[in-house]
Each structure stands twice: as structure tokens, then as C-alpha cells.
C-alpha positions in Angstrom: -3.3 -48.2 75.7 -1.3 -48.0 78.9 0.2 -51.3 80.0 -0.3 -52.9 83.4 2.4 -51.9 85.9 4.5 -54.4 87.8 4.5 -54.5 91.6 7.6 -52.2 91.7 6.0 -49.8 89.2 2.8 -49.7 91.3 4.8 -48.8 94.4 6.2 -45.8 92.4 2.8 -44.9 91.1 1.4 -44.9 94.7 4.1 -42.4 95.7 3.3 -40.2 92.7 -0.5 -40.4 93.4 0.0 -39.5 97.1 2.7 -36.8 96.7 2.0 -35.5 93.2 4.7 -34.7 90.7 8.1 -35.7 92.1 11.7 -36.1 91.3 13.4 -39.5 91.3 15.2 -38.5 94.6 11.8 -37.7 96.2 10.3 -41.0 95.1 13.4 -42.9 96.3 13.2 -41.2 99.7 9.6 -42.3 100.2 10.2 -45.8 99.0 13.3 -46.1 101.2 11.2 -45.6 104.3 9.6 -49.0 104.0 12.4 -51.1 102.3 15.9 -50.9 101.1 15.9 -49.8 97.5 18.7 -48.3 95.4 18.5 -44.8 93.9 19.7 -46.1 90.5 17.0 -48.9 90.6 14.3 -46.3 91.1 15.8 -44.1 88.4 15.9 -47.0 85.9 12.3 -48.1 86.8 11.0 -44.6 86.3 12.8 -44.4 82.9 11.2 -47.7 81.9 7.8 -46.4 83.1 8.2 -43.3 80.9 8.9 -45.5 77.9 5.9 -47.7 78.7 3.6 -44.6 79.1 2.9 -45.1 82.8 4.5 -41.8 83.8 5.1 -38.5 82.1 8.5 -36.7 82.6 8.9 -32.9 82.6 12.5 -32.2 81.5 12.2 -28.4 81.5 14.0 -27.9 84.9 17.3 -28.9 86.3 15.7 -32.0 87.9 13.3 -34.1 85.9 9.8 -34.2 87.4 7.7 -37.3 87.0 3.9 -37.6 87.3 1.5 -40.5 86.8 -0.1 -40.5 83.4 -3.4 -41.9 84.7 -5.2 -41.2 87.9 -5.2 -43.7 90.7 -8.9 -44.4 90.1 -8.4 -45.1 86.3 -5.5 -47.4 87.0 -7.4 -49.3 89.7 -10.4 -49.7 87.3 -8.1 -51.1 84.7 -6.4 -53.5 87.1 -9.8 -54.6 88.5 -11.3 -55.1 85.0 -8.3 -57.3 84.2 -8.7 -59.3 87.4 -12.4 -59.6 86.8 -11.8 -61.2 83.4 -8.9 -63.4 84.3 -9.9 -64.7 87.7 -13.7 -64.4 87.7 -14.6 -64.9 84.0 -16.2 -61.5 84.0 -18.6 -62.3 86.9 -18.9 -59.2 89.1 -21.1 -61.3 91.4 -18.3 -63.8 92.1 -15.8 -61.0 92.6 -18.0 -59.3 95.1 -18.8 -62.5 96.9 -15.1 -63.3 97.3 -14.3 -59.7 98.3 -17.0 -59.8 101.0 -16.0 -63.1 102.5 -17.2 -63.1 106.1 -13.8 -64.5 107.2 -11.9 -61.4 106.0 -14.4 -58.4 105.9 -15.0 -56.3 109.0 -18.4 -55.0 110.2 -17.2 -51.5 109.4 -16.4 -52.5 105.9 -19.8 -54.2 105.5 -21.5 -51.0 106.7 -19.6 -49.0 104.2 -20.6 -51.4 101.4 -24.3 -51.2 102.5 -24.2 -47.4 102.5 -22.6 -47.5 99.0 -25.3 -49.9 97.7 -28.1 -47.8 99.2 -26.6 -44.7 97.5 -26.3 -46.5 94.2 -29.9 -47.7 94.5 -31.1 -44.2 95.2 -29.6 -42.9 91.9 
């Protein structure tokens, strides 16, 4: 079973999901665009993530290439399932009601949800 990533690990996973397999230098470059982060910190985190089974490392070339072990969709599902159990006692209804709070959801988002529901009902 793959463990839940920390916030810093999730930031690295987002880079890998968006850009595909990458070196530490490439990940560091992307992360540095939004906040100051040291190269050695990124390297250490990615080594830890390899040990935890969050990323896979290809050591066949001069530079090690890292890739996410799970797809973004699978990881999101895992994190959502955890949130569902911890915060909503397993109630999907309560989760959806909170997510669709009229104070925070836009009309466009509601339209997308309606279209999704209609699509699900049609299947």
C-alpha cells in the first residue's frame, strides 16, 4: 500500500504528473518558480519518496529519472477516500454538500456538476 504524501511530496508529485518523468534538477526548477526551495531539499524529499514507494527511480542513465508510481487520478481517489472517512464518517452526501456550498461554488462549476450527474444517470 502506497502511503499518503505530505504537502511537499504532493507538490513534487504534481510536477511529475504534469511534466512526466523528470530529474531532480527539472523538478527543482519547476518548484523554484513559485517559492524558494533548495536543490538538496528536493533531492532528499525525492529519495524519501522513493523509499516510501511514492515515486520510482530509473538509475540506468547518468542522471536519475523519477516518475510517480501512481497516476494523479489514483492518488486523488486515495486522498479523497481518506478525507471521506476521517472528516465525513464515510458520508458521500455530506462531502458533496460541503463541496457544493453556495458560498464557494461558481455557476460554471454547478453547470459542470449537473452535466456530470446527467451523464452518470444516463449510464
